[in-house]
N, C-alpha and C positions, 0 to 999 in steps of 0.2 A: 504493500500500500504506500509506503514511504517513497519508493521508486516511482510509483505512478503519480503521486502528488508532485514530486520533483519535476517530472516530465511536463506537467501542466502548470507549473509555477509561473506567475507573472509578477515582476517587480514594478510597482507603480510609482514609487517615490523613494528618494534618498535625501539625507541631510547630514552635515558635518557638525561635530562638536566645535565650540569656539576655539579650542586649542589646535584643531586641525588633525589630531591624531586618532580620532574615532569617527567612524561612519555608521549611521543608522540607515537601514533599508526596510521597506514595508512591502508586503506581498498580498496576493489575492486571497490568501487563507487567513488573513487577520493577524499575521505574525510580524513582529519587529525583530530584526537581527542587528546586533552590535558587533562591528568589526574593529579590531585594533590595527590601525594603519602603520604605526611607528616602525615595527620590524620590517614591513614591506617597503616603506618609503626611505628608510635609512640604509637599506641594503642595495648596493649597486648591481648585484647579480641576482635578480629576482628568481631566475630559473633554479638557483641553488637553495631556495628557501624550503623549509619543511612544509609538506602539504597541509599540515594542520593549521599553519598560520594564515591560510586563505579561507578558513572557515570562521563562523561567528564565535566570539568569546562568550556570547550570551544571546539567547533567543527565547522569546516568550510570546504567548498569545495575548494580544492587546485588545482586539475587537472580535465580535462573533462573525463578522463578515469581512469583505475586502477592505483594505486600507488604501485610499486613493491619494492621500496627500500627507506630507510630513513637513514640519518646520522646526528649526532649531534656534534657540537663543543661548545666551551665555550660561544659563542655568537649566533650561527646560528643553524638552522635546514635546511638540504638539502633534498629535496624530488625528487625521480626519478619516472616519469610516463611513458607515451607512447609518444616518440618523443621529450621529454623535461625534463629538471630538473630545479628546482626552489630553490632559497635561501630565507629563512625567518628568522627574528630576534626573538630570545627567549623572549627578553624584550617586544616586541609587543604582542606575543602570550600570555604571562602571564597577559597582560592587556586586553586580549580578543580582540585583533585587528590583522587582517591578511592582511599584505601588503607585496607583493612579492618584494624583492630587485633586483633580477636579474633572467632572464630566459635564459637558454642555450638550443637552439634547435639542436637536432641531425641532421646532414645533411642527407637528404634522397637519394641524388644522383638520380639514375634512378629507384629506388624502388617505388612501388605504395603504400607501407605500411610504417607506421612510426614505427621504432624499439623501443621496450620497454627497459627501463633502469633497469636491473635485480639486479645489485649489485654495491655498491659503497664503497670505502675505502679512507681514508685521511691519508696522510703521516704525520710523526711527526718529532720532533727534528729540524735539520737545514733546512729541506725541508718543513716546516710546511706551509700548505695552498695549497698543490698539491693534487687534487682529481682525483681518477682513477674510471671511470665509465664503467662497462662491459655491453654491449648492445646486442640487438637482431639482429643487423646487422653484428655480428661476430667480432666487434671491441671494443677496450678499448680506451676511450677518456680521455686524461690527461689534466686537467684544472687547471689554477692558479685562485683560487676563490677570492683572494685578488685583483688581477688585472682584474679578470673576462675575462680571455682570454684562448683560446685553445693553448696548448703548442705543443703537438704531439699526434699521434694516433698509437696504437699498433695493427698490423694486422698480421694474420697468421691462425686464426681459420677458419674452413670451415662451421661452423654452429653456432647458437646463443650461447652467453656466459651466463651461469647461475650464476657464482660466481667469486669473485675477493678477493684476500687478499695481504697484504704487510708484508714483514719481518720486525722485530723490528729494524733492521739496516737501513731500508728504501732503501736498495740497490736492492732488488728483489721484483718483482711483480709476483704472481702466479694466473692463471686463469683456470677455468674449463668450458667445453663446451659440447653442445649436440653432437659434433663430436667425443666424446669419449676420448679427450686428455686433459691433464693438461700441460700447457705451463709456463715456467719460463722465465721471461724477466728481462733485466736490467732496473730498474724503473727510472733511471736518463736520459734515452734517448729512442728514437724510434728504429726502426729496427726489425730484426727477433728475435724470441725467442732463448735464449741461450741453453735451454733444452726442450725436449718434452717427456712426460710420457704418456703411453697409458695403463691404468690399465686393460682394457678388454683383453689385450694380455698376461696377467699373470694369471696363474692357480689359485692363491690364491684369486684373485678378480673377475675373469671372471664368468659371470652369464648370458648366452645368452638369456634366457627366458625373462629377464627384459631389455635388450638392453645395449648399451655401454655408454650412456650419463652420464656426470658428473654433479651432482646436487648441490654438496657442497664440500667445502674444507676449511682447516685452517692450519696455521703455528703455531708451538709452540714458546715459548719465546726465545729459542736458535737459531731459524731459521734452525735447523738441521732436524726437523721432520715435516712431512706433513701428515695430515689425509684427505682422500677424499673418496667419494662414490656417488652413485646415482643408476643407473642400476647395475653396478658392486658392489660387497660387499664393505662395509665400511672397509678401511684398513689404517694402519699407514705405511708410507714409510720413508726411510732414504733419505733425499733430495739430499745429496752430491753424493751418489752412485746410486740414482734412483732405489733402491731395496726395495721390500716390506718386512716389518718386522712383523706386527701383523694384524690378521684379527679380526674384531669386528662382530661376526656372528649373524645375524638375517635373516634366509634363505628367508623369504617371505616379507621382509620389504625393500622398497627403501628409500633412504635418501635424504632429502631436505635441511637440515641445520646441521652444526656441529661446535663445538668450543672446544678448550683447555681451561681448567680452573683449575689452581693450579695443583693438581696431578690426575686430572680426564679428561676424554673426555665426552662431553655432546652432544647428537644427537637427532634429531627428523625427522620423515618422515611419511610414509603411514600407520600409526597406531595411536590410541589415547593415546600415551604414550611419555614421554621424557625419554631417556635412559641415565644412568650414567655408564661409563666404567672406569675400572682401565687402566693404561697405558700398562699393559700386556695383554689387550684384554678381561678381565673378566667382565661380566655384573654385576654391583653392585646393581643397583636398577632401577625400572621403576616407574615413577611418572605419574599417570593418568592425562589426559588433557581434557578440554572441547571440543577440536577440534578432529575430526576423522582423519584429516591429519594436521601435524604440518609444518608450513612454515617459522616460525621465532623464534629465541631465542634472548633475550636481557639480557646481564649480566652486572649488576652494582656492581663492586667489590670495591667501595670506603671503607675506614676504618670505616666509620660511618654507612653505609647502604649497606649490601650485598643482592641483589635481583636478582632473575631469573624470567624473564617474557617470556611467551610462547604464540604464537598466530597461528592461522591457519583457518581451515574451520569452523569457529564459530564466532558469534558476541562477545564472551567472551574472555578475555585475562587473563590467569592464572598467579598469582604471588606466588613465593616461596621465603621465607626469609631464610629457612633452606636448600633449594635446594632439599631436600629429600622427601618433601611432599608439596602439594598445600595448601597455607594458605587461599586464597580467590580469587575471580574472579572480574575483572572490566568488565563493559558492554559498548560496542561500539554502544550505541543507546541512545535515550532520555529516561529520567525517566518515 
């Protein structure tokens, strides 16, 4: 049975500890695995490592169903499952203890199904501690994780939300949905979206054969540029004018995850590769992955450790220290 579960494992989310030496990963069986990266990253000859070092140092059942999102702070890991999100302390997990600090249950209302928490982002600077969770009930829940209270809800999407991001100024929240829209909100309060972008209505992005759904998005460090895609082509947009700028062309690939990193855009989707793009839309390199579909990217860009982790439809999590090639894979299973 364990071998069968391993064969059907999907890793939906990864997150690093603040020190950069631990990686958390979450899968479709509701488990969180903690990997210790220091023996891997400090060893120049990874092929000579003991096999056991590529397995979790701790693994536990966190949710009854799949875990779709993970978020890490200096002290906490936040996991988003079906109908609930949970807070865990890094210090407990490093001691191989799993004690949930708080569970927030998504209100079901009249719905017979519990909404999944697909994406989470945490504000920084003066608003530190405010969590934005995009869910399968078409809403974004804004929570104060220090006071453990719900502040307000962003409503306007007509189908479930795949992705959420915050501008570096923390004044704007952007969301992408199955309804085909990207909405820009004032992150400091509730109310209606201040802007609505519909990529499928623009020729540069429209791809009817794959649908209009938005599966991923990201803001750059200036908050002036947005990259988004899914059914529509992955494209860069000027956020202030809501105009498309650059197409990242892969005609037969739908996009599940994307991120700005330094002078690159990194994306993954319905193929066994992670793509690296220049900002002018040129494909620079394709890094093979263990997963046939990529669902998560984790970038640790601390001065001491730069690591790219990728996960998806595989029990393996690939790590790249150079970003341009795969160094080794971690295994989300028992040795």
